[in-house]
N, C-alpha and C positions, 0 to 999 in steps of 0.2 A: 434504142429507145432514147428519145430526146426529152429532156426534162425542161419544163418551163419554170422560169424564175418567178415566184409569186411575190415580188416586191412592188412597192409603189414607185411611180415615176415622179420626177421632180415637179412636173406640171400638176399632177394630181395632188401632191402635197401642198403646193401653193394655192390651188383652188380651195382645198379643204380648210386651210388656215385662213384664207380670205373670208370665207363664209363664217367661220367661227369668230373671227375678229368683228365682223359686221353684227353678228348676233349679240356678242358681249357689249359692243359699243352702244347699240340701240337699247339694250336692257339697262345698262348703267345710266344712259341719258334719261330714260324714263324714271329710274330710281332717284336721280338727282332732282329732276323736275318735280316729282312727287314730294320729296323732302322740302323743297323750296316752297311749294304750295302749302304744305302742312305747317311750316314755320310762319308763313304769312297769316294763315288762318288762326293759329294759336295767338299770335300777336294782336290780331284784330279782336279776338274774343276777350283777351285780357283788357284791351282798351275799352271795349263795350261794357264789361263787368265793372271796371273801376269808374267809368263815366256814369253808368247807371246808379251806382252807389252814391257818387258825388251829387248827382242831380236830386236823388231822393232825400239825401241828408239835408241839403240846402233848402229844398222845397218844404220839408217838414218844419224846419226852424223858421223860415220866412212866413209860412202860413200861420204859425202860432204867435207872431209878433204882436206887441201892444203899442199903444200910442205913448210917445215919450213926452209926458206932461211937463216935466221940468226942463227938458232940453239938454240934459247932461250927456246923453249918448249921441243923439243926432246933431246936436249943436244948435238946434232951433226948437223952441217949445212947441208942443202939440203937433209934431211930425211923427209919422209912423216909421219912416225909413230915411236914410241919407246915403248918398254915394259920393265920396270925395276921393279924387285920384283913382286909386285902385281898390278902395275898401267900401263895402256895403255894411252899414251900421244900423242896428235896430235894438229895441228892448225886447228880450225874449219873454216867454210865458212865466218865467220865474222872477221877472223884474230886473234882470241883469242885462248889462249892455253886451250884445253879441255882435261879432263882425266876421266877415269873410273878406280876406285881402289877397290880392295877387302880388306875390313877392318873387321877383325874377320870373321864372316860368312855372311856378307852383302855387296852388291855392292853399291858404293857411286860415285856420279859425282864430278867434281871439285868444285862445289859450296857448297859442304857439304850435299847435299840432297841424302838420301838413295833411291836407285832405286828398292830395294826389301823390302817387308814388314818384320816385326819382326817375322811373322809366317813361313818365308822361311829361309832355310839355304843353302848358296852357298858353296858346299864342294870342288869344283874345278873351277878354272878360268885360262885358258891358251890361249895364242895368238901366232900365227905363221905368219910370213910375207913372201911375195915374191914380188920382184920388188920395194922395198922401197927406193932404192938408185938410183942415176943417172948413175951408172956404168953399168947398163944393159938396155935392150930394152923391159922390161917386165912391163905391166901395174900394178901399185901397188894393192896388194890384202892383206886382213887380214883374216886369218883363226881363227875363234873364237870358243872356246869350253867351255861349261858351264855344270856343274852338280849341280842341285838344288833339295833340299829335302824339302817337305812340311809336313803337318800334316798327321796322319794316315799312316806313312811310305810310302808315295807316292814320287816317284823320277822321274825327267825328266832330260835327257841328251840331250844337244843341241850342234850340231857342224855345223857351216855354214861358207861359204867364202863370203866375201864382197869385191867387187872391187870398186875402187875410180871412181866416176862418171866422172870427167873431165879427158880427156886423158893426161897422164903425162909420156911420154916416151921421151928419148933423140933423137934428129934428126941429 
């Protein structure tokens, strides 16, 4: 009686190992790719959340601005807003001078509180006015433009126009 050896050949082992390595490599590639996509998605969501908060906070304050009758805040009497260098200045609803300034790559309010986290970089901050003087019959508006970059090379560009809540036209 002849007994057959029930062992694997070297070629069978190499083929099995090659198939196993291909399955593991493709699975780990999918896992790494999924983690990378998830990290980008979380970074973009954080950027969107912080930018949304910043835009809402600034819009609310700008909308409630009052005319600077004395010119102490804006630098010129009877202006609603002024933008000098990198600072937007106006008199808030409480009658206090309020400002939003770009310092380095972060936005700061007049109290020295940063409005953007250290993980964000504000690369552009510009303001355009219409109707800010009493020499026209246009409701005061502020055109606000921001370009903010977050982690993982995510960028958001915001451009909005905010009109003053209280009617402020000459009669």
